[in-house]
C-alpha positions, 0 to 999 in steps of 0.5 A: 236112638240112645247114646253110648254110656259115658266112660271114665278111665285112667290114661294106663287103662286107655293105653293098656301097655300099647303107647301108640293108642295115645302117641300116634295122631289120631281122632275119636267120635266122642268128646274126650276130657283128659286130666293130667295128674303127674308127668310132663310130655308133648301134646298135638292139638289143633295143628300145633305141638306144645308141652304138657304137664301136671294139672293140664286139663285138655278138651278135645272135640270129637274128630279132632286130631290129637296125641299125647306123649307123657312117658312112663312116669305120667299118669291121668284120667280120661272122660269119653262123652258121646257126640250129641250129649246134652252136656254143655261141653266146650266147642273148640280144643283147648289146653288149660294149665290149672294152678289154683289149689281149689280148682285142681282139687275140684276137678280131681274130685269130679274124676275120682267120684265118676270113676267110682260110680263106674266101678262100684255097680250101684244103682243109677250109676249112669245117672250119677256119672252124667251128673259129675260130667255136668259138673265137669263141664261147668268147671271147665267153662269156668276155667275157659272164661278166665283171662289166664286161659284165653286162647293163644293166637295162631300164626299163619303156619299154625292155622294151615296146620290146623286145616290140614289136620281136620282134612286128616281126620275126615280123608285119611283113608281116601288114598289122596297124595300130599299134592291133592291135600295141598291143592284143596288148601290152595297151597303147594305141597312144599309150603304144607309140609313146611307149615306142618313142620313149623307148627307140629315138629312133624311133616304133613306126611307124618301126620297123615301116616300116623293117622292111617297107622292108628287106624290100621293098628286099632283095626287089627288089635280090635277086630277080626277083619281080614288085613287085606279088607282093612288094607283096602278100606284105608286106600292101599292099592294091595295087601302087599303094600299094606304089609310093607307099610306096617313092617316099615312103621312097626317092624312087624307084619300085620298078622304078627301085630295082631297075634301079639296084641292077643 
């Protein structure tokens, strides 16, 4: 079975005026490469929160929990590369703070050339995009190999937070309690909450809530699935409970959110 095509998008097109598409903790089925070209903000990645700024390159493997808050003045590009591609991409989540002018120019040029191929409709455009992504892979692996970009050592709280985030990507729709998640990780719910708060600034419950909220909003905006079916799929005991959850976290009912987005 053939893979979906690679996509190159400005971050402004990813959010389309709906900041939750990046700012809520979520994961994607594709490899995500983000190149921040302007602005600064906060990044959740690999179970930790850190600052992010201009000329930061982010590599996010499929089904890795992340969020990005850049603010209204921030801008950048995103590449979505299907899982299973033959392109040799980094296997782990990384944040690369790039300072060398030549390297900045190279990656910006790769993104711009790939985006031109997407928008101009030329023959063999997808082949050209694949070639540009292969060059991007080389660029990323060269950067990762440099001493300045060695991974940051994680303390015990960050390691536990990362393990919890992995569970959230797989089991956010299973209706599990914090006690269930903590037991699976061999810690108490209180310890799990403290570790996530120390590593991310969010409690474990906050991270789980954000992932569920992202899934709910995406389903309401992008599909015609009835709200009660979305509620059942996400582990809610009733449609009424799902409605209260959405009102609490967005100020609107599921029906109102769907109508406003369209």
